[in-house]
RONU-514411 format. One record per residue (C-alpha): residue in one letter; x, y, z. Coordinates in steps of 0.2 Angstrom, whole numbers, plus 5000, padded with zeros to 4 digits. Each point is the difference from the previous one (the first is absolute). Example, Ala and Ser with C-alpha at 12.3 -4.5 7.8 and 13.67 -1.06 7.14 Angstrom:
BEGIN
A506249785039/S500650174997/
This chain:
BEGIN
M542651735909/E501150144994/R501249874993/D498649914991/D499450174992/A501850044994/D500149824993/G498450034991/S500550174993/L501649924994/D499149864991/S498750124992/W501450114995/A501049864992/Q498449944991/F499750184994/C501850014993/S499849844992/L498450044991/S500650174995/N501549924992/E498949884991/L498950144994/L501550114994/G501249864995/G500749974983/D498549904994/G498750095010/D498549915006/L498450105005/S499249845007/A500950045016/G498850145003/P498749915009/R501249925012/L500850175003/A498450085007/P499949905017/V501950035003/V499850194997/A498550005012/D501049915013/L501450134999/C498850145000/T499249945016/R501750005007/G500250184995/L501349974986/A498950074986/T501350144996/L501449885000/V499049894988/R499750144988/D501850075000/Y500849824998/F498949964985/L500450174992/H501849975003/S499949834992/L499150074985/E501350144998/E501549885001/T499149884987/F499650144989/R501750085001/N501049844997/N498949934986/A498950124991/V501050165002/K501649924996/K499349924984/F499250164995/W501550105000/Q501049874991/H499050024985/F500750184998/H501849965006/P500849994982/Y499450184996/C500450075018/S501849934999/A500350054982/S501050154995/A499250154992/V500449944982/D499449835004/R498450075007/M499750094983/K500049834992/F498749945012/C498950154996/V500049974981/K499449815002/E498349984992/H499149935015/W501050065014/P499650045014/D498249954996/E500249815002/I501150005014/L499050135010/S498449904997/R500849845005/A500850075016/L498450085005/E499049854997/D501149895011/I500150125015/C498150044999/L499649815001/E501149985015/K499350165008/S498249934996/Y500449845009/Q500750095015/E498550115001/K498949845001/C501149945015/V499750175008/F498249974998/V500249835008/L500750085016/V498750144999/H498649875000/A500849905014/L500150165011/Q498250054995/S499449835005/Y500750025017/E499250175001/D498349934996/R500249885015/T500750125012/A498950165000/K501050065015/R501650024990/K499150054984/L500650184999/K501849955002/A500049864988/V499250114987/D501450125002/C501249864997/S499149924985/S499550164991/S501850075000/L500749844993/M499750034981/P500650185000/R501649955009/Y500349874987/Q499850124986/L501250125008/M501249865003/V500049954981/S500350184994/S501350035013/V501049854995/L499950044982/L500450185002/T501549975011/T500749874988/L499650114984/P501450014988/L500450184994/S499749964982/F498349925002/P499150174997/E501050014984/I499349834995/L498250065003/N500450164991/V500649904985/Y498549895001/F498750144999/K500950104987/K500049854988/K498249965004/L499450184997/E501150014984/E499149844994/L498350075005/N500450174991/V500449904984/I498449915001/M499050165002/A500950104987/G499649874987/S498250055000/Y500550184997/E501349974987/S499050054985/D499550175008/Q501850035005/L500649984981/G498650114994/N500250145012/H500950065016/E498549955011/P500449815003/F498849995015/E498550104993/S498749855000/N499249955016/N500449814999/A500750005017/S498749875005/D501049874990/W501149995015/H498849905010/C498749944987/G499149865008/M501249995015/D499249975017/I500949995016/D499949815000/G500949994983/Q498749894992/E500150104984/V501650094995/S500850094985/E501850014997/S500350165010/S498849965014/F500949835002/L501750095001/V499250125013/K499449855010/N501749925001/I500750165006/G498650025013/K500449825006/V501850055003/V499650165008/R498749915012/D501349865004/L501350135004/R498850105011/C499649845009/L501849985004/G500150175007/F500950094985/T498550124998/S501150165000/V501449924990/T498849944987/E499150164998/D501650104999/A500549884986/Y498550014989/S499850185003/S501850034994/A499749894985/I498450104995/I501050165002/W501449944990/L498949944986/L499150175000/K501750094999/S500549894986/K498450044991/V500250185002/Y501750004993/E499449894986/L498650114995/A501050175003/G501749954993/D500950144990/D498550054989/Y499350175007/R498750024986/V498749885007/P499150025017/V500249855011/L499150045016/R498349954995/C500749834993/V500949975017/K498450035010/K499049884989/W501349875002/I499950025019/Q498249964999/A500249864987/V501449905009/P500650045018/L498250055006/Q499249854992/F501349885007/L499950085018/H498149994999/A500049814995/L501449975013/L499150095015/T498449914995/Y500849835000/L500850045017/G498450065007/D500750175003/S498850104989/V498950105012/D498750104991/Y500250195002/D498250015007/S500349875013/G499950055018/S501649905003/S501150124990/G500050125015/L499450175002/K499950124985/S499850184999/P498350054995/L500850114987/A500949854992/S499349974983/R499649824994/P501449944988/S499549994982/S499949824992/F501549934991/P499949914983/G499649815003/I500050035019/G498550115004/V500150095016/P501749965007/S500449955018/E500950125012/A501649914999/L499950014981/V499750185000/R501550035011/W501049894988/H499450114985/M500550165008/R501749935005/L500349934982/E499450164991/Y501150115011/F501549894997/A499650014981/Y499950195000/E501650015010/T501049884989/L499450084984/Q500450175008/D501849955005/L500249924983/R499550164991/I500950125012/G501649904997/K499850034981/L499350175001/F501550084992/E499849894984/I498150025001/I500250194999/V501349994986/D498649914990/Y498650125005/P498750034994/E500049824992/S500249945018/S498450095006/P499249835005/A501449965012/I499850185007/E498249975003/D500349835008/L501350095012/K498750135004/L498749885005/C501349905010/L500650155010/E498250065003/Y499749835008/T501649985010/G500450185004/Q501949974998/H500450154990/S501650045009/K500749834993/L499850074983/V500850175004/D501549925009/S500349874986/F499850114985/I501150145007/S501349865003/S499849944982/L500150184993/K501750045010/Y500849834994/R499449994982/L499550184994/L500850145010/T501849954994/A501350094990/G499849884986/A498150054997/S499750144988/T498950155006/N498849964986/D499749825007/I499850065018/L498850134994/H499049884990/Q500049885015/Y499450145011/V498650054989/S499449814999/T500249995019/I498950155002/K498649934989/A500149825007/L499950065018/R498750124996/T498949854995/I500549915017/D499850165011/P499150144991/T500350115015/G501950004997/V500449965018/F501249864995/L500750094985/E500750135011/A501049875009/V500649914985/G500350154989/E501150095012/P501649904997/I499850024981/R499750195002/D501550025011/Y501149904988/L499450094985/R500350175008/G501949964999/R500049964982/K500550154989/D498949944985/T498449975009/I499150164995/K500649984982/C499349824999/I498350065008/V499850134986/T500549874987/M498649885007/L498850155000/T500350054982/D500549844991/G498749884994/S501249855003/G500050035018/G501850065001/N500849844992/A501350034988/S499349854989/G498450094998/T499049865007/G499450065016/N498949905012/A498250074999/G499949975019/D501450135004/N499650134987/L499750175008/L499150074985/E498649895006/E500050095017/L500050174991/N498449964991/R499349935016/D500450155010/A499250114987/E498449915002/T500250005019/Q500250195000/E498550034989/N498949895013/A500950075015/D498550105006/Y499049845002/D501149945014/N499750165010/H499449955017/A499050155002/N498849934986/V499749845009/D498249995007/E499749955018/K499549824996/Q501649974991/A501050085014/W499249895012/L500449854990/N501850064998/S500150025019/E499449825003/S501349934988/W501450095008/E501549895005/P501550065010/D501749994991/P501049845002/V501550005012/E501250014985/A499350174995/D501150165003/P498950125011/L500950154992/K499249954983/G498250035004/S498649875002/R499649874987/N498450104995/R501150154995/R501449904992/K500049994981/V501249894990/D500550114986/I501549944989/L500450174993/G499950075017/L501249875007/M501250044986/I500050195005/H500549945018/F501849984994/G500350175006/E499350174997/S501750084996/S500349884986/M498249984994/Q499350185001/K500250034982/C499549824996/E498450025009/I499550154988/M500549894985/L498949865006/N498650125002/D500350074983/L499849824993/I498549965010/D499250174995/S500449974982/K498949845000/R498550105006/T500350154990/N500149904984/S498349925004/N499250175003/I500750094985/K499549854988/T498350005007/S499850194998/L500750004982/L498849864995/K498550095007/T500550164992/S500149924983/Q498349925002/T499150165006/V500850144991/P499050024983/G501150024984/K501549935010/E501049894988/E500649845006/A501949995003/E501149914988/I500749905014/S499049945015/H500450085017/D499949835008/I501749954993/L500950145010/D500649965018/A501150155007/T501149995015/I500050175008/I501450055011/S500550145011/S501650064991/N500850085016/F500049835009/W500649884986/P501849974995/P500550114985/I499449924984/Q500850014983/T498950084988/E500150014981/D499050104987/L498849894991/V498650054987/V498649875001/P498749974987/A498650134999/S498749875006/V501049955015/D500450195004/Q498250044999/L499649855013/L501450075012/S499350184998/D498249945004/Y500649915015/A501150155006/K498550124999/R498949885009/F501349985014/H500250195002/Q498150025002/I500049875014/K501650045008/T500050194998/P501350095000/R501149854997/K500549964982/L500849864991/L501750014992/W500149844989/K501749914999/K499649934983/N501649904999/L499649905015/G498849855002/T499549854989/V498949984985/K499149844995/L499949994981/E499149874988/L500750004982/E498949914987/F500749924985/E498849914988/G498849955013/R501449955012/S500650115015/M501550025011/Q500050085017/F501350115008/T500350095016/V501250144996/A500650175006/P499050154994/V501450054988/H499949834991/A498150024999/A500250184993/I501249934987/I499049864993/M498350105001/H500750124987/F500149864988/Q498150005000/E500150164991/K501249954986/S501049844998/S501750074998/W501050135010/T501850074999/S500950015017/K500250195000/T498150034995/L499449885013/A501250075014/T499350174996/E498249945001/I500349915017/G501150145007/I501549895005/P501850014994/M500449894985/D501349895009/S498749975013/L498749954987/N501249884991/R500349925017/R498249985004/I499449954983/S501149855000/F498849925011/W498749994986/T501349954987/S500649865011/K498249935002/G499850014981/I498650135000/L501150134991/T501349984986/E501550124998/S500750064984/A501350134994/G499350185000/P500350164990/D501550045011/A501349885008/D499450045018/D498150004995/H499349834998/T498249954994/F498949895010/T498549914993/V498649895008/V499849834994/D498549944990/S499649835007/M500349885014/S501249894989/D501150154998/V500050035019/N500649825003/K501350024986/N500750165006/S499949965019/I501849985007/A499449895014/N498749874996/E498850055014/R498349935003/L498450114998/A499950065017/E500150165011/Y501750074999/Q500750095014/M501050175000/T501849984994/E501450005012/E500550174994/E498550085010/G500549915016/E501850074997/S499450174999/S499149995017/V501549935008/A501150144993/S498750125007/V500349925018/E501950014997/E499950184995/Q498950045015/L501349925011/K501450104993/K499050165002/E499749965018/M501849955004/T500750164992/V499550095016/Y501349905009/E501450034987/K500650165009/F500149905017/I501049864992/I501250134992/G500250095016/M500449845010/L501349944987/T500850175001/N500249995019/F500449825002/G500949964983/S499349834997/M498649905007/S499249834998/L498249974994/D499449955017/R500850155008/I499250124988/H498349915002/N500150015020/T500650184999/L498650064989/K498749915012/M500850085015/F500050184994/C498750014986/I498550005012/A499150164994/E498950004985/P500449924989/S500649875012/Y501149864993/D499149844998/K500849914986/S500749825000/L501849964999/Q499749934982/Q499250174995/L501550095007/Q501249894991/S499150034983/F500050185002/L501950015005/S500349894984/G499250134990/L501150145008/V501549894996/A499449994982/D499850184999/E501850025006/K499550095016/L500749865011/E501249864998/M500149835009/R501649925007/D500149845010/G498250015005/L500150195005/Y499250154992/L501050164998/L499850164990/K500650004982/R501750094999/
């Protein structure tokens, strides 16, 4: 009996194997299914259900591996086996890998679909047996219900274990090309807007993405047809177990496209904001694509659906997107992810070019505003600090950069970072290397003073950048001081104090705890300039205050004089308006010695100066003004037959030409006496007007006394002008600049005279010394007031003067006393 059972089992097993091969063979015949059911039932009765299931799955695996999988990977073999250069050739082909990927997926999915039908044949046979045998139903159900999941696991396992390393690259290329194509289609509808302004995605035509498209694809537009094809590829790849690989591929492609778009919109033009355009593009292209794709795949779960999991009761309902309405939870996550990447990409791009952006400031203000918004979103301020400090050390803080350029960049940096962080926390970190470097430069203080007093911002060309002109800061500080009382916390009411406390934020981790909190920190450009050291800037601080006070005093005195002229009865109106006078009032004890020259100004101007000085004394008692009449600038307008010429000249030039209003001709001796200057100085100064063709020179009564006459018409001016200059505003002659330079040289000579005895004594004791040795010895021993603080070049200039005066002589690079 047992032998008969064994023979019966063998016969049933042989029939089962034969029918399985018939089902799974090369031609595949599902008609064997009905004949398979009794054989399976017999084997299950004999307790061989598990063996039946395992054998059938093994046969499916072998067939799938040897036929479908092998054929599937052969489609991609030319690319996988190619060199890197040849792979690039594949990538530029027009329809690669679209065609080959679609064909390969179609073939393997057909084979998989047939095998799934075979699996259902076996499942049906097992379930038929279960229905007839209630006693073994539970066990049979376990066998049949696990069959399809095991088959799906087998399919993905076989494919993933045979996966070529370059297959993810192929998928990445496919999605990149498709998304580029999709971007071109969508950008076309906004092309006119993009040409007209910098808001290419302003209109809300995002619904064009899937106009008329339904999930069944009965009615499709160009863009939705493309999305459907992509969706079909994604669905097939998921079906084969490539879910993770596929999502990584199209996510990478979307991120790549977004990065390319940010670079395209941002570029090297810092004058146009781009962040808003990037955000609109995200909604118009990637989000619309993802919405259509997720809808096609059936993954778009409504945010309010219970299947989306537990949500915080404090979570707000997301706002609707253009062309989408209320987005799904997956789309909301994608939106947050893409926006963060956009902010981070634009931030990194702007940080990498921050040096150039600050050079172009304030024209580059839009780029600074974008960077500010990006940093507020990402919180990666430390990246800005580290990167910018590195750029400064490599590109600016070098021996080849002039002090003027460094200071200009420093001022622009202060202004730009003041926009990004008004509290000045990050400016402290970024500015410290610049300040440390400038402290080691001998001409730093001189350049700062030049920037403060020169309208050109300290540039020798006279064309300073308005963004780094410190005169602006002087005016702003004057206004700030007038309104300083309004910032007093003692005057803040309780309600405002409560609001201030609610908005309090701690300092970021980059902040220096020794500098005070962000609420007390003030970004003051002039204050930061004073930080170069109290010892070197002590007098400069007083000079700065003089310049700031002068602005305010000018305003007060002019207003007072105007009111006096209007309210005092019988008061005659001044010949020249007080509005035209701007005085710079300095504390003489704290400014460098200034060369003065006697000058008699016209009576109307002298009266103007006298009124100003009297009013100053009334306001600033007991202080009095002592006018340096030869210093300053005068703007003149000379009229000839209805046409005018404008000049900006020194006071002495103005005094000369204004005397020709009284009479048209003067001799040099008479005019010099009237103005109160030596005749040789007059002859030198009056040449300015003769060179411009305003005055003509002729022989006078004496050989050394010439006669000067003002011209009658504009034609005479043009005829007599030595240089054919356009009718524009003339600047002061180089002579005036030379006189101020001479003043500095004389001052230096005066200061160095103190050390002359030390030098004579050293050469008496040592015989001869080199320049370096004299310099180092003075630094070592001259430490009491006045301490020796001159540069090597200044010492060399002074020693050259002593050689010229025949007090010293120089031989073979050594200085010694003159014998």
